[in-house]
C-alpha positions in Angstrom: 175.8 183.3 84.0 176.2 184.5 80.4 176.0 182.7 77.3 177.8 184.0 74.6 177.2 182.0 71.4 179.6 180.8 68.9 178.0 181.4 65.4 179.5 179.2 62.5 178.3 180.0 58.8 178.5 177.9 55.7 176.5 177.8 52.5 177.0 174.0 51.8 175.1 171.3 53.8 178.0 168.8 53.7 180.5 171.4 55.3 178.1 171.9 57.9 177.7 168.4 58.9 181.4 168.1 59.0 181.4 171.0 61.5 178.5 169.4 63.6 180.6 166.2 63.6 184.0 167.5 64.3 182.8 170.0 67.1 179.3 168.3 68.1 179.7 169.9 71.6 179.9 173.4 70.9 176.5 173.8 68.9 173.0 174.0 70.4 171.2 175.1 67.2 171.2 174.7 63.5 169.3 177.5 61.2 169.3 176.0 57.7 168.0 177.0 54.7 165.1 174.6 53.2 166.5 175.2 49.7 170.0 174.3 49.1 172.2 172.9 46.6 174.4 170.1 47.8 171.7 168.1 49.9 168.2 167.6 50.9 167.6 170.1 53.7 165.2 167.3 55.2 168.2 164.7 55.0 170.3 167.5 57.1 167.6 167.7 59.5 167.3 164.1 59.8 171.2 163.4 60.2 171.3 166.5 62.7 168.6 165.3 65.2 169.7 162.2 65.2 173.2 161.9 65.1 173.8 164.9 67.1 170.5 166.0 68.8 170.9 169.2 67.9 167.4 171.6 67.6 167.1 172.6 63.8 165.2 175.9 62.9 164.5 175.5 59.3 163.9 178.9 57.0 161.9 179.1 53.9 160.6 182.0 51.4 157.8 179.6 50.5 154.7 179.0 52.8 153.9 175.9 51.0 152.1 173.9 54.0 153.6 170.5 52.5 157.0 171.5 53.3 156.0 172.8 57.0 154.4 169.9 57.2 157.4 167.5 56.3 159.6 169.7 58.5 157.4 168.7 61.7 157.4 165.3 60.7 161.0 165.5 60.3 161.2 166.9 64.0 162.2 170.4 63.5 161.7 172.8 66.2 160.7 176.0 64.0 160.2 177.0 60.6 160.0 180.5 59.7 159.6 182.5 56.8 162.4 184.6 55.1 163.0 187.6 55.6 163.1 186.6 59.6 162.7 189.5 62.0 165.4 189.8 64.5 162.5 189.5 67.6 162.0 185.9 66.3 165.6 185.1 66.5 166.2 186.4 69.5 162.8 184.4 70.9 164.5 181.6 69.5 167.6 182.0 71.3 166.0 183.0 74.7 164.6 179.3 74.5 168.2 177.4 74.5 169.6 179.8 76.7 166.8 178.7 79.4 167.3 175.1 78.4 170.7 175.5 79.3 170.2 176.9 82.6 
């Protein structure tokens, strides 16, 4: 069995929420930046985890331990630093595929 991911992108958290709510069955993972302009990233994380049960990986350019702890407290499945190596993304996707099998 093969899995071909559908990738959707947006730079607006509110647009992302709308996409997730309208198509909640096609998404397995949300990858988002900690630094967003239109919404607090942790609010997005909370909404996505509670409403849709999606896994969320957060990206940051900062190694601020307070942000990392806050991400863990809000149930992020991973916290990665930009730029993210391709190997890290492949590793995350392998976990998703295993979960679906």
